[in-house]
N, C-alpha and C positions, 0 to 999 in steps of 0.2 A: 504494500500500500504506500502510495506517495503522499506525504503530508505537505501542507502548504507552508509557504514562507512569505514574508512581506519586507521589502527593502524600504526603509524609511528615509534614508539619505545615503548618498555616495559622493565621495570627494577624492581627488588625487592628492596624495601626500608628497609624492616624489616622482619625477619622470626623468630618467637618464637611460643608461644601458638597459635597465629594467624599469618597471613602473610599480609603485606601491599605491594601492587604493584603500580607502577607509570606509567601512560600511557601518551604518546603524540599521539594525534589522530585528525581526522577531520571527518565531516559527512555532508551528503547532507541536505539542508535546505528546509523548507516547501515552501518558496518563490522562490526556484530554486537556483542552484549553490551550492558551498561548503562553509562550515564554515571556518574561519581561524583556524590555529593550536591551539588545546586546550590541556592543561595539567590537568590530573585528577588522584587522588589517589583512590584506590579501596581496601577495606578490603576483603581478601579472608579467610573465616573461614569454608568452606565446606557447605553442605546442611543438613537440619534437617527434622525430622518427629515429629509430635505432635499428641497426642491422647486424646480425652475426654472419659474416661472410664465411661460408663453409664449403670445402672441397670434399665431396663424398668419395671421390676416386682415391685420394691419398689420406683421407681422415685428418686433414689439416684445416686450420682456420686462421683468420687474420685478427690480431689484437693490435690496438693502437695505444700509445702511451703519450700523455700530455699533461701539462700543468693545469690544476683546477683550484681556483681561489677559495672555494668552499671547503677545501681539505687542508688549509694552511696548518691547522692545529690537530689534524687527524693523525693517529699513530701510523708511522711509515711515510708521512710527508705528503705534499700536494701533487706529486706526479703519479697519476693513476693509470692502471691498465684497464682499458675499456674496449668496447666494440664501436664500430662506425656509427656516428650519430650527427644529427643536425636539426636546426629549427626550420619549420615551415615558414618560408620567407615571403612568398608571393600569394596574393588572393587567388583562389581557384587552383592552386598547386595541389596535386594529390599526394598522399603519403607514399605511394609507389614511386612517383617522380622524384620526391625528395630522397628516398632510399637509393635510387639509382644514381642521382647526382652526387650524393655524399660518398657513396662507395668509390666512385671515380676520383673525387677530390682527395679523400683521406687515405684510401687503400691503393689507388691506381689500377683498379681492375673493373671489369664489367660483370654485372649480375646476369647469370644465365637463366635463373628462375627465382621467384620470390614467394615465400610461404609465410602467411600471417601467423604470429604467435599469440599476441594479446594486445589490448589497449588498456593502459592503466594510469591512474593518477599518481604523481610522484610524491607529493606531500600535501594532501588535501586539507590538513589542519591550518595551513597558512599560505598556500600557493595554488594557483589555478592550473599549472602546467600538467599536461598529460603526454604520455609517450606511446606511439604506435610502434610495436616491436615485430620485427621480421627475422626469418632465417633466409639467407640468400645463397644460392648455389654459385660457386666461382670455380675457376681453374687456377689453382695456386701457383702453377708453373709460370704464369704470366706476371707474377708480382715480384717486384724488385724491392727487398727490404731496404729501408732508409728513412729519410725525413721528408715529410710531405706537409700539405696544408696550404691554405690561401693566405698569402703574405698580407694582403690588405685587411684581413680579419685577425692578424697577429697570431695565426695558428702555427704551432711548432709541434708537429705530430710525428712520432717515431713509429714506423710500421714494422710489425713482427709477424712472421708466419710460424705457427706452433702446431704440434699435433694435438688431437683431442685429449690424449692422456696428459700431455704437458699442461694444457689449459685447466683440466680438472685438478691437477696437482697444485697449480697456482691458486685455484679457488679454495681448495681445502686448507692451504697454508695461510689464507687470509690476504694474499697478495692482490686478488681481485675482490674489490670491496664496495662497488657501487651497484645499484639495483639492476640496471639494464643487462649487463653481462652476466650477473648472477642468475637472473630469470632465464635468459637465453640459453646459458649452458645447462641449467637444470632441465629446461624444456628439451634440448637436444638429447640429453641422456634418456629421457622418457620416450621420446618420439622418433629416435633415429631409425628403428626398423621400418616404420611406416614411411619415413622420409626416403630411405633407400629404395623401398618398393615403388614410391612415386617416381623416382628417377631411374628405375630399372637397373639397379645395382645390387649385386649379390652381397649380402652381409659378410664381413670378415672380422 
């Protein structure tokens, strides 16, 4: 059952690289009636797409490493091992188009197929951002490990090709510690047989 809510007021607190909005609102409660007036701030940073580039022929995948300001004080430091990801920049741009664009920009390869994993909210307690997550088939032999990224966007991205076993070891060791790659790797472990069947590959 969907309960109702009412926005009483909305104001922009800050607008820069991201935007912070302040709401006054109230909503229906599970026990009945309405909540008192509530004030909440919400970070508006757009919506994103993330892709796990995976080569089923060699059981390898692409991981990218880059600096993340939100991890400045996180154990291990702000350079995170992630999967390909990017913001939906243009009105009307589809999540599939973003996935293909970002895979070329960040990993230097072309997606041969794209399989939806899920669409989830990143941190709904204080941010509106959602991520559409895919697994994309690639040919790992076409990838040249090195540094990539869009210079104008200050991207400094190190590309690594690793085996699935190596990626899972990194995950279990806590070296992979952001949501998108964790979800994607766990999904791959659960769904790899069906994925190989889709792509006509004998499991090994």
